[in-house]
C-alpha positions as CSV (number, residue, x, y, z in Angstrom):
1,M,0.0,0.0,0.0
2,R,1.4,3.4,-0.9
3,K,2.1,5.6,2.1
4,L,0.0,8.7,2.3
5,P,1.8,12.0,2.3
6,I,2.5,13.3,5.8
7,F,0.3,16.4,5.3
8,T,-2.7,14.5,4.0
9,F,-4.7,15.3,7.2
10,F,-4.7,19.0,6.2
11,I,-6.5,18.2,2.9
12,A,-9.6,17.2,5.0
13,A,-9.6,20.7,6.4
14,I,-10.2,22.2,3.0
15,I,-13.5,20.5,2.7
16,C,-14.7,21.2,6.2
17,V,-18.1,23.0,5.9
18,C,-17.8,25.0,9.2
19,S,-15.2,27.6,8.5
20,C,-14.2,30.6,10.5
21,V,-11.4,31.8,8.2
22,G,-11.1,35.6,8.3
23,Q,-9.9,38.1,5.7
24,T,-7.9,41.1,6.7
25,S,-9.3,44.4,5.5
26,K,-7.2,47.4,4.5
27,S,-7.8,48.8,8.0
28,G,-6.1,45.8,9.5
29,T,-9.3,44.2,11.0
30,I,-10.1,40.6,10.6
31,A,-13.5,40.1,9.1
32,P,-14.6,36.5,9.5
33,K,-17.1,34.7,7.4
34,P,-20.3,34.4,9.5
35,I,-20.5,30.7,9.3
36,L,-19.4,29.5,12.7
37,A,-21.6,30.8,15.6
38,V,-19.5,32.3,18.3
39,K,-20.4,34.1,21.5
40,E,-20.4,37.9,21.6
41,V,-17.5,38.5,24.1
42,S,-17.2,41.8,25.9
43,V,-13.5,42.5,26.6
44,G,-12.1,44.0,29.7
45,A,-11.6,47.4,28.1
46,A,-15.4,47.6,27.5
47,Q,-16.1,47.2,31.3
48,T,-15.6,51.0,31.9
49,A,-17.8,51.0,35.0
50,A,-15.3,48.7,36.6
51,Y,-12.2,50.7,36.1
52,L,-13.0,54.4,35.3
53,P,-13.5,55.0,39.1
54,L,-10.0,53.7,39.6
55,L,-8.6,56.3,37.1
56,K,-10.4,59.4,38.2
57,G,-8.0,62.1,39.3
58,K,-5.0,59.9,38.5
59,R,-2.0,60.4,36.2
60,I,-2.2,57.5,33.8
61,G,0.3,55.6,31.7
62,M,-1.0,53.3,28.9
63,V,0.7,50.2,27.7
64,V,-1.2,49.7,24.4
65,N,-0.9,49.0,20.7
66,Q,-3.2,48.7,17.7
67,T,-5.3,46.0,19.4
68,S,-6.3,48.2,22.3
69,M,-9.7,49.0,20.9
70,I,-13.0,49.7,22.6
71,A,-16.1,50.1,20.4
72,G,-14.0,50.5,17.3
73,Q,-11.9,53.2,18.8
74,S,-8.4,53.3,20.4
75,I,-8.8,53.1,24.2
76,V,-6.4,56.0,24.4
77,D,-8.8,58.2,22.4
78,S,-11.8,56.9,24.4
79,L,-10.3,57.7,27.8
80,L,-9.1,61.1,26.7
81,H,-12.7,61.8,25.6
82,T,-13.9,61.0,29.1
83,G,-11.4,63.5,30.5
84,M,-8.9,61.1,31.9
85,D,-5.3,62.4,32.4
86,I,-3.2,60.3,30.2
87,K,0.5,61.3,30.5
88,K,2.2,58.9,28.1
89,I,2.0,55.8,25.9
90,F,4.3,52.7,26.2
91,S,4.5,50.6,23.1
92,P,5.6,46.9,22.8
93,E,7.1,45.0,19.9
94,H,5.8,46.2,16.6
95,G,5.1,49.7,18.0
96,F,1.9,51.6,19.0
97,R,0.4,51.3,15.6
98,G,1.6,47.7,15.1
99,K,3.5,48.1,11.9
100,A,7.2,47.4,12.8
101,D,8.9,44.2,11.7
102,A,9.3,41.4,14.2
103,G,12.5,42.0,16.2
104,A,13.0,45.5,14.8
105,Q,13.9,48.2,17.3
106,V,11.0,50.5,18.0
107,K,11.9,54.1,18.6
108,D,10.4,56.6,21.0
109,G,8.2,59.3,19.5
110,K,5.0,61.2,19.7
111,D,1.5,60.2,18.7
112,I,0.3,62.5,15.9
113,R,-3.3,62.3,16.8
114,T,-3.1,63.0,20.6
115,G,0.3,64.6,20.9
116,L,1.2,62.1,23.7
117,P,4.8,61.0,24.1
118,I,5.4,57.3,23.1
119,I,8.0,55.4,24.9
120,S,9.2,52.1,23.3
121,L,9.4,49.0,25.4
122,Y,11.1,47.1,22.7
123,G,14.8,47.3,21.8
124,K,17.3,48.5,24.4
125,N,14.5,49.7,26.8
126,K,12.5,46.6,27.4
127,K,11.9,47.5,31.0
128,P,10.4,50.9,31.9
129,T,12.7,52.9,34.1
130,D,11.7,54.3,37.4
131,A,12.0,57.8,35.9
132,Q,9.5,56.9,33.2
133,F,7.0,55.9,35.9
134,A,7.8,58.8,38.2
135,D,5.0,61.1,37.1
136,L,2.3,58.3,37.0
137,D,-0.2,57.2,39.6
138,V,-1.5,54.1,37.7
139,V,-0.6,52.1,34.6
140,I,-3.1,50.4,32.3
141,F,-2.1,47.3,30.3
142,D,-4.4,46.5,27.4
143,I,-2.9,44.4,24.6
144,Q,-4.3,41.4,22.7
145,D,-2.1,38.3,23.3
146,V,-2.3,35.0,21.3
147,G,-1.4,32.5,24.1
148,A,2.1,31.4,23.0
149,R,5.1,31.7,25.3
150,F,7.3,33.3,22.7
151,Y,4.8,36.0,21.8
152,T,6.6,38.9,23.5
153,Y,3.7,40.9,24.9
154,I,3.7,38.8,28.0
155,S,7.4,39.6,28.5
156,T,6.6,43.3,28.2
157,M,3.9,42.9,30.8
158,H,6.3,41.2,33.2
159,Y,8.7,44.2,33.0
160,V,5.9,46.7,33.4
161,M,4.7,44.9,36.5
162,Q,8.2,44.7,37.8
163,T,8.9,48.4,37.6
164,A,5.4,49.2,38.9
165,A,6.1,47.0,42.0
166,E,9.5,48.7,42.5
167,V,8.0,52.2,42.5
168,N,4.8,51.2,44.2
169,I,2.1,52.1,41.7
170,P,-0.8,49.9,40.7
171,V,-1.3,48.1,37.3
172,I,-4.7,47.5,35.8
173,V,-4.8,44.8,33.2
174,L,-7.8,45.0,30.9
175,D,-8.3,41.3,30.0
176,R,-8.8,40.0,26.5
177,P,-9.6,36.4,25.3
178,N,-6.8,34.1,24.4
179,P,-7.6,32.6,20.9
180,N,-5.4,29.6,21.8
181,G,-6.7,29.4,25.4
182,H,-8.5,26.0,24.9
183,Y,-5.4,23.8,25.3
184,V,-2.0,23.5,27.0
185,D,0.9,21.9,25.2
186,G,4.6,21.9,24.5
187,P,7.8,21.7,26.5
188,V,8.0,23.7,29.7
189,L,10.7,26.3,29.6
190,E,13.9,25.6,31.5
191,K,15.5,28.5,33.4
192,A,18.8,28.2,31.5
193,F,17.0,29.1,28.3
194,S,15.1,32.2,29.6
195,S,15.0,35.2,27.2
196,F,12.6,37.9,26.0
197,V,10.8,35.2,23.9
198,G,10.4,33.0,27.0
199,M,10.8,34.4,30.5
200,H,8.8,32.0,32.6
201,Q,8.6,28.3,33.3
202,V,5.5,27.7,31.3
203,P,4.8,25.5,28.2
204,I,4.8,26.9,24.7
205,V,0.9,27.1,24.8
206,H,-0.1,28.1,28.3
207,G,-3.9,28.3,27.9
208,M,-4.3,31.5,29.9
209,T,-5.7,35.0,29.2
210,I,-3.2,37.8,29.6
211,G,-5.0,38.7,32.9
212,E,-4.7,35.2,34.2
213,Y,-1.1,35.2,33.2
214,A,-0.5,38.5,35.1
215,K,-1.9,36.8,38.2
216,M,0.5,33.9,37.8
217,I,3.5,36.3,37.4
218,N,2.5,37.8,40.7
219,G,1.5,34.6,42.5
220,E,4.6,32.6,41.5
221,A,6.9,35.5,42.6
222,W,8.4,35.7,39.1
223,L,9.0,39.5,39.6
224,G,12.0,38.6,41.8
225,E,13.4,40.1,45.0
226,G,10.2,39.6,46.9
227,L,8.3,42.0,44.6
228,S,4.6,41.9,44.2
229,C,2.6,44.2,41.9
230,D,-0.5,45.9,43.0
231,L,-2.6,44.2,40.3
232,T,-6.2,44.6,39.2
233,V,-7.6,42.4,36.4
234,I,-10.7,43.7,34.7
235,Q,-12.4,40.6,33.4
236,C,-14.1,39.9,30.1
237,K,-17.8,39.1,30.0
238,N,-19.4,36.2,28.3
239,Y,-16.0,34.5,27.6
240,D,-15.0,30.9,28.1
241,R,-11.9,29.3,26.9
242,N,-13.7,26.5,24.9
243,T,-15.4,28.8,22.5
244,P,-13.6,30.1,19.4
245,Y,-12.8,33.8,19.5
246,I,-12.4,35.8,16.3
247,L,-9.9,38.6,16.9
248,P,-11.3,42.0,15.6
249,V,-7.8,43.4,14.9
250,K,-4.7,41.5,13.8
251,P,-2.4,41.3,16.8
252,S,0.8,41.9,14.8
253,P,1.8,42.4,11.2
254,N,2.5,38.8,10.4
255,L,-0.6,37.3,12.1
256,P,-3.2,38.5,9.6
257,N,-6.1,36.2,10.5
258,N,-7.3,33.5,13.0
259,L,-5.9,30.6,10.9
260,S,-2.4,32.1,11.2
261,I,-3.0,32.5,15.0
262,Y,-4.0,28.9,15.4
263,L,-1.0,27.6,13.4
264,Y,1.4,30.1,15.0
265,P,2.4,28.0,18.1
266,S,3.5,25.1,15.9
267,L,4.9,27.1,12.9
268,C,6.8,29.7,15.0
269,L,9.4,27.0,15.9
270,F,10.5,27.2,12.2
271,E,11.8,30.7,13.0
272,G,14.7,28.9,14.6
273,T,15.4,27.0,11.4
274,D,16.3,27.7,7.8
275,V,12.6,27.2,6.7
276,S,10.4,30.2,5.8
277,V,7.1,30.6,7.5
278,G,5.7,32.9,4.8
279,R,7.1,36.2,6.0
280,G,7.3,38.4,3.0
281,T,4.1,36.9,1.5
282,N,0.4,37.5,2.2
283,K,0.2,34.0,3.8
284,Q,2.3,34.6,6.9
285,F,2.3,31.6,9.3
286,Q,0.0,29.8,6.8
287,I,2.7,28.5,4.5
288,I,6.1,26.9,5.0
289,G,8.9,26.1,2.6
290,H,12.6,26.2,1.6
291,P,14.4,26.8,-1.7
292,K,15.8,23.2,-1.6
293,S,12.8,21.5,-0.2
294,K,11.4,18.3,-1.8
295,I,8.3,18.4,0.4
296,G,5.0,19.7,-0.8
297,D,3.6,21.0,-4.1
298,D,3.3,24.7,-3.3
299,F,5.7,27.4,-4.3
300,F,6.1,31.0,-3.0
301,T,8.8,33.7,-3.2
302,P,9.2,36.0,-0.1
303,R,9.4,39.7,-1.0
304,S,10.0,42.8,1.0
305,R,6.6,43.9,2.5
306,P,5.4,46.0,5.4
307,G,6.1,44.1,8.6
308,A,8.8,42.0,6.8
309,T,11.3,44.1,5.0
310,Q,14.0,41.5,5.0
311,P,12.2,38.1,5.1
312,K,14.1,34.8,5.1
313,H,15.0,33.7,1.5
314,K,14.0,37.1,0.1
315,G,13.6,36.9,-3.7
316,V,14.2,33.1,-3.8
317,Q,11.4,30.7,-4.7
318,C,10.6,28.2,-1.9
319,R,8.8,24.9,-2.1
320,G,6.6,23.6,0.7
321,V,3.1,23.3,2.0
322,D,0.3,25.9,1.9
323,F,-2.3,25.7,4.7
324,S,-4.1,28.9,3.8
325,K,-7.2,27.1,2.3
326,M,-7.7,24.9,5.3
327,S,-10.6,25.6,7.7
328,S,-9.5,27.6,10.7
329,L,-12.0,25.6,12.7
330,M,-10.0,22.5,11.8
331,A,-6.8,24.2,13.0
332,Y,-8.6,25.3,16.2
333,Q,-9.7,21.7,16.9
334,Q,-6.2,20.2,16.6
335,E,-5.6,21.3,20.2
336,K,-2.0,20.4,20.2
337,L,1.4,21.4,18.8
338,N,2.2,19.6,15.6
339,L,5.9,18.6,15.5
340,Q,5.6,16.5,12.3
341,Y,6.3,19.6,10.2
342,L,9.7,20.1,12.0
343,I,10.6,16.5,11.8
344,D,9.9,16.1,8.1
345,F,11.6,19.3,7.0
346,Y,14.7,18.4,9.1
347,Q,14.8,14.9,7.6
348,D,14.4,16.4,4.1
349,A,17.2,19.0,4.6
350,D,20.3,18.6,2.4
351,N,22.6,20.1,5.1
352,K,21.2,19.1,8.5
353,D,24.0,20.9,10.3
354,D,22.7,24.3,9.1
355,F,19.0,23.5,9.6
356,F,18.7,24.8,13.2
357,N,20.0,28.2,14.3
358,S,20.8,29.6,17.8
359,F,17.3,31.0,18.1
360,F,15.6,27.6,18.1
361,E,16.6,26.7,21.7
362,K,15.1,30.0,23.0
363,L,11.8,29.4,21.2
364,A,11.6,25.8,22.4
365,G,12.7,26.8,25.9
366,T,15.0,23.8,26.1
367,D,17.8,22.1,24.1
368,K,16.1,18.8,24.3
369,L,13.7,19.2,21.5
370,Q,16.4,19.9,18.9
371,K,18.4,17.0,20.2
372,M,15.5,14.6,19.9
373,I,14.7,15.6,16.4
374,Q,18.4,15.2,15.4
375,E,18.4,11.8,17.1
376,G,15.5,10.7,14.9
377,K,12.8,10.5,17.6
378,N,9.3,10.4,16.3
379,E,6.6,12.9,17.4
380,A,4.9,10.5,19.9
381,Q,8.3,9.9,21.6
382,I,9.0,13.6,21.8
383,R,5.6,14.5,23.1
384,A,5.9,11.9,25.8
385,T,8.9,13.6,27.3
386,W,7.0,16.8,28.4
387,Q,3.8,15.2,29.7
388,S,4.8,15.1,33.4
389,D,6.0,18.7,33.3
390,L,2.7,19.7,31.6
391,E,0.6,18.1,34.4
392,A,2.6,19.8,37.1
393,F,2.1,23.2,35.3
394,K,-1.6,22.6,35.0
395,Q,-1.9,22.2,38.7
396,I,-0.1,25.5,39.2
397,R,-2.2,27.2,36.5
398,K,-5.5,26.2,38.2
399,K,-4.8,28.7,41.0
400,Y,-4.9,31.7,38.6
401,L,-7.8,30.8,36.2
402,I,-10.6,33.3,36.0
403,Y,-12.8,31.7,33.4
404,N,-14.3,28.2,33.3
């Protein structure tokens, strides 16, 4: 019997009737096809009655980006309209408007619309200084996360909470749903591999909202030196982690729709290899390939584009696998990391010594994953190695969950 191709299971996704694939509009919003019924979630930012009293008469710092929306308007504009005294904006990776390349240094500046100073928390100044918080009474953190350990917004939140604890000012986290909050999977980070793409001992997919994660940072004493942040989490309404959530705004330039967000935890590991994840195309994190690949029947050529000015294999045709036509519902229902992509492309590589780069261990949070792939372990064998750590993490995680 002829062995079926490894990616055959993705073909079934293409014919799945219930699809929630979204198309990104020119404004950057994700407009899903109204086929899959989902609950109308009200995010933390919309619960103004719960947090406006905490801001009255206070000097406010805002840690926000393009996802920080309330009723179709930036929360900065909304709070200014109510007369709140916003002093400055702090921007994470990709900047306040969310247009910078991944890993690109984001510069300080001024918001043209409001005239407020913008302080970058990406690049050399990842942690706010005491001086930057000196004229503030409270800090609001309102950023859409996607639930993967290496997505850097949670690292920015850690440093914001740390400085706030040091200077004794409160932080209010306006919670937002986690689109990958319905499962927990992957190797738990080992301390020796801590970095800005993985600061805490959690698995790649942690299954927590950003508010729940903030509670864990505090509760597990991860701020160090006995610090504890004066933390308030404003909860979402009508949200549970087992209902698909369609993001209204793309969270970063290279996650254009929910399909890319569901595939991201698995495909981002390729950022630590010589394989392209579609940066420089309009199918970011929905297509993978390499110029010398013998896997797949799809071809693409990365080009310089906004959010990916110098993509991997720029101008060179790559061969690989295109997942962009699969149902995002099917991707959502996988509920686990898929390592088969990595294993197959590694085995296919002509020069295996150059397949992994130094970034891979930081993304994986361990050196064990790379070693097992190089040793020829199969996916089941690899997944078995992190199960006990996952169970231990889930027991800790229970203490901080807000939503059923």
